[in-house]
Structure formats: structure tokens, C-alpha cells
PAVEX-146972 format. One record per residue (C-alpha): residue in one letter; y, x, z. Coordinates in Angstrom, 2 decimals. Layout:
REM PAVEX-146972
{rest:a py:Y px:X pz:Z};
...
END
This chain:
REM PAVEX-146972
{rest:m py:-98.12 px:-14.06 pz:-99.01};
{rest:k py:-96.61 px:-13.50 pz:-102.42};
{rest:v py:-98.31 px:-16.71 pz:-103.59};
{rest:t py:-96.49 px:-18.47 pz:-101.00};
{rest:a py:-93.47 px:-17.19 pz:-101.33};
{rest:d py:-93.53 px:-17.75 pz:-105.09};
{rest:a py:-94.38 px:-21.68 pz:-104.31};
{rest:v py:-91.39 px:-21.76 pz:-101.92};
{rest:g py:-89.38 px:-19.98 pz:-104.82};
{rest:t py:-90.16 px:-22.64 pz:-107.05};
{rest:l py:-90.08 px:-25.24 pz:-104.93};
{rest:l py:-86.31 px:-24.48 pz:-103.87};
{rest:v py:-85.27 px:-23.80 pz:-107.34};
{rest:d py:-86.41 px:-27.27 pz:-108.47};
{rest:a py:-84.73 px:-28.67 pz:-105.56};
{rest:f py:-82.10 px:-27.17 pz:-106.23};
{rest:h py:-81.91 px:-28.27 pz:-110.01};
{rest:h py:-82.63 px:-31.94 pz:-109.07};
{rest:l py:-80.05 px:-31.75 pz:-106.47};
{rest:a py:-77.44 px:-30.50 pz:-108.87};
{rest:l py:-78.22 px:-32.69 pz:-111.55};
{rest:f py:-78.04 px:-35.55 pz:-109.44};
{rest:a py:-74.47 px:-34.53 pz:-108.16};
{rest:i py:-73.28 px:-33.89 pz:-111.91};
{rest:g py:-75.04 px:-37.07 pz:-112.81};
{rest:a py:-72.94 px:-39.21 pz:-110.17};
{rest:t py:-69.91 px:-37.37 pz:-110.53};
{rest:t py:-70.11 px:-38.33 pz:-114.13};
{rest:v py:-70.78 px:-42.02 pz:-113.70};
{rest:w py:-68.12 px:-41.79 pz:-111.24};
{rest:s py:-65.48 px:-40.29 pz:-113.55};
{rest:a py:-66.54 px:-42.75 pz:-116.31};
{rest:a py:-66.12 px:-45.68 pz:-113.80};
{rest:t py:-62.35 px:-44.41 pz:-113.00};
{rest:a py:-61.55 px:-43.78 pz:-116.62};
{rest:f py:-63.01 px:-47.25 pz:-117.66};
{rest:l py:-60.64 px:-48.68 pz:-114.46};
{rest:g py:-57.74 px:-47.13 pz:-115.67};
{rest:m py:-58.01 px:-48.55 pz:-118.83};
{rest:v py:-58.29 px:-51.95 pz:-117.48};
{rest:e py:-55.14 px:-51.33 pz:-115.59};
{rest:k py:-53.43 px:-50.24 pz:-118.66};
{rest:g py:-54.55 px:-53.30 pz:-120.41};
{rest:r py:-55.81 px:-51.43 pz:-123.41};
{rest:a py:-57.43 px:-48.47 pz:-124.69};
{rest:q py:-56.48 px:-45.54 pz:-126.72};
{rest:l py:-58.63 px:-43.36 pz:-129.20};
{rest:s py:-58.71 px:-40.57 pz:-126.64};
{rest:d py:-60.13 px:-42.63 pz:-123.95};
{rest:l py:-62.97 px:-44.13 pz:-125.88};
{rest:l py:-63.55 px:-40.47 pz:-127.03};
{rest:l py:-63.45 px:-39.53 pz:-123.49};
{rest:l py:-66.24 px:-42.47 pz:-122.69};
{rest:f py:-68.17 px:-40.93 pz:-125.30};
{rest:i py:-68.30 px:-37.34 pz:-123.75};
{rest:y py:-69.33 px:-38.97 pz:-120.56};
{rest:l py:-72.18 px:-40.80 pz:-122.23};
{rest:e py:-73.46 px:-37.70 pz:-123.83};
{rest:i py:-73.11 px:-35.87 pz:-120.55};
{rest:g py:-75.28 px:-38.42 pz:-118.88};
{rest:a py:-77.77 px:-38.42 pz:-121.87};
{rest:m py:-77.75 px:-34.73 pz:-121.42};
{rest:i py:-79.02 px:-35.09 pz:-117.43};
{rest:g py:-81.40 px:-37.94 pz:-118.51};
{rest:i py:-83.10 px:-36.07 pz:-121.38};
{rest:y py:-83.53 px:-33.03 pz:-118.69};
{rest:f py:-84.92 px:-35.32 pz:-116.07};
{rest:k py:-87.49 px:-36.13 pz:-118.40};
{rest:t py:-88.65 px:-33.11 pz:-120.36};
{rest:t py:-87.09 px:-30.34 pz:-118.10};
{rest:e py:-85.65 px:-28.98 pz:-121.22};
{rest:l py:-81.85 px:-28.70 pz:-121.78};
{rest:p py:-80.75 px:-30.18 pz:-125.27};
{rest:v py:-77.91 px:-27.95 pz:-126.66};
{rest:r py:-77.50 px:-29.87 pz:-129.32};
{rest:y py:-75.64 px:-32.28 pz:-126.92};
{rest:l py:-73.54 px:-29.61 pz:-125.68};
{rest:v py:-72.28 px:-29.17 pz:-129.29};
{rest:y py:-71.43 px:-32.81 pz:-129.76};
{rest:i py:-69.74 px:-32.91 pz:-126.23};
{rest:a py:-67.18 px:-29.95 pz:-127.65};
{rest:i py:-67.10 px:-31.80 pz:-131.03};
{rest:t py:-65.74 px:-34.95 pz:-129.03};
{rest:a py:-63.42 px:-32.93 pz:-126.87};
{rest:l py:-61.97 px:-31.42 pz:-129.73};
{rest:a py:-61.55 px:-34.45 pz:-131.66};
{rest:r py:-59.86 px:-35.75 pz:-128.92};
{rest:v py:-57.37 px:-32.55 pz:-128.54};
{rest:l py:-56.88 px:-33.20 pz:-132.22};
{rest:i py:-55.88 px:-36.73 pz:-131.89};
{rest:e py:-53.89 px:-35.91 pz:-128.74};
{rest:v py:-51.92 px:-32.94 pz:-130.44};
{rest:v py:-51.27 px:-34.98 pz:-133.52};
{rest:s py:-50.25 px:-38.24 pz:-131.65};
{rest:a py:-47.71 px:-36.13 pz:-129.40};
{rest:e py:-46.10 px:-33.60 pz:-132.14};
{rest:h py:-46.35 px:-36.02 pz:-135.42};
{rest:q py:-46.47 px:-32.26 pz:-136.61};
{rest:t py:-49.15 px:-30.50 pz:-138.72};
{rest:g py:-49.40 px:-26.91 pz:-138.67};
{rest:i py:-52.15 px:-23.60 pz:-137.61};
{rest:d py:-53.20 px:-25.54 pz:-134.53};
{rest:l py:-54.07 px:-28.43 pz:-136.34};
{rest:l py:-56.20 px:-26.11 pz:-138.83};
{rest:i py:-57.97 px:-24.03 pz:-136.00};
{rest:l py:-58.99 px:-27.53 pz:-134.47};
{rest:a py:-60.38 px:-28.54 pz:-137.53};
{rest:g py:-62.21 px:-25.53 pz:-137.96};
{rest:a py:-63.81 px:-25.55 pz:-134.84};
{rest:i py:-64.96 px:-29.00 pz:-135.37};
{rest:l py:-66.47 px:-28.04 pz:-138.89};
{rest:v py:-68.20 px:-24.69 pz:-137.27};
{rest:l py:-69.55 px:-26.79 pz:-134.36};
{rest:s py:-70.99 px:-29.30 pz:-136.93};
{rest:f py:-72.53 px:-26.88 pz:-138.73};
{rest:a py:-73.94 px:-25.31 pz:-135.54};
{rest:a py:-75.44 px:-28.87 pz:-134.64};
{rest:l py:-76.92 px:-29.17 pz:-138.27};
{rest:v py:-78.82 px:-25.86 pz:-138.02};
{rest:l py:-80.06 px:-26.67 pz:-134.21};
{rest:r py:-81.31 px:-29.96 pz:-135.56};
{rest:v py:-83.12 px:-28.26 pz:-138.66};
{rest:a py:-84.57 px:-25.94 pz:-136.32};
{rest:s py:-86.13 px:-28.43 pz:-133.81};
{rest:r py:-87.66 px:-30.32 pz:-136.77};
{rest:r py:-89.41 px:-27.29 pz:-137.50};
{rest:q py:-90.98 px:-26.86 pz:-134.30};
{rest:a py:-94.33 px:-28.55 pz:-133.75};
{rest:p py:-94.03 px:-32.05 pz:-132.36};
{rest:s py:-95.67 px:-31.22 pz:-129.15};
{rest:d py:-93.05 px:-28.62 pz:-128.61};
{rest:r py:-90.29 px:-31.07 pz:-129.73};
{rest:p py:-88.21 px:-32.53 pz:-126.52};
{rest:v py:-88.96 px:-36.69 pz:-126.28};
{rest:a py:-85.41 px:-37.68 pz:-127.74};
{rest:d py:-85.71 px:-35.10 pz:-131.03};
{rest:m py:-89.39 px:-36.87 pz:-131.23};
{rest:t py:-87.76 px:-40.08 pz:-131.17};
{rest:y py:-85.38 px:-39.46 pz:-133.59};
{rest:a py:-87.55 px:-37.75 pz:-136.10};
{rest:t py:-90.02 px:-40.18 pz:-136.49};
{rest:g py:-87.39 px:-43.17 pz:-136.35};
{rest:e py:-89.37 px:-44.95 pz:-133.83};
{rest:d py:-87.19 px:-46.81 pz:-130.92};
END
């Protein structure tokens, strides 16, 4: 009975993961399309708009890698955070046209996250090739 319960539990958890990832992926595509159509309607795209599209791209890539490898690439979350902070930094500078502690805090946060991305990259390269996610192997070997 325990074996059957474990099998059903695993099936339900896997189904939930796939359903949730599909919902997140569909929402990401929908949001990216809506943002793009908004840019088309305005007739121009600002730098913050382009960075928003990069955030959507990274979320999509992260979901795709999870579907292929069943591993969540934490580095992509760091990239998303860096891009989001850069977007906020651009909006603060363009709206207020001033320098101050807010800019230093944002720049410092970007620097810390960049260092974290570097540490994660170095750590992932030190893994055995069989333990490395597919995306990291492609990048590390230079293959396309």
C-alpha cells in the first residue's frame, strides 16, 4: 500500500509541476506579447521596455531548461534580478534626474548579484560533466 501511495504521490507532484510550469510559461508568453504590442502601439520602445522583454526571455529559458533537465537553473534567477534592478535604475535616473543613495544602493545590489552569478558559474563548471545541466554543458564546451 505504501508503494502505491508513493507512486500516486509522485505522479501528483509531477503533474502539479508540469501544470504550474505550463501556466507560468503561458503567462510569460502572454505578458511578453502584451508588452510588445504596447510598444508597437506607442510606436517606440524605451530601454526599460527592452529590458522587460529580456526578463521574459530569461523566464522562458529557465522554464525550458527545467522541462529538459528537471533542474531549476538558479543562475537564471540571478540574471532576472540583475535585469530587473537595471530596469529600476534606468527608471529612477530618467524620472528623477538625480544622483543619490538610491542609485548607489541599486548599483551595489547589481554588483553583489553579478558576483553571485560569477560564483555560481565557477561552481557549475567544477561539477562533473554528467552532473551539469544541458545548458551549462553547451556553454562550457562552446558547442551550439
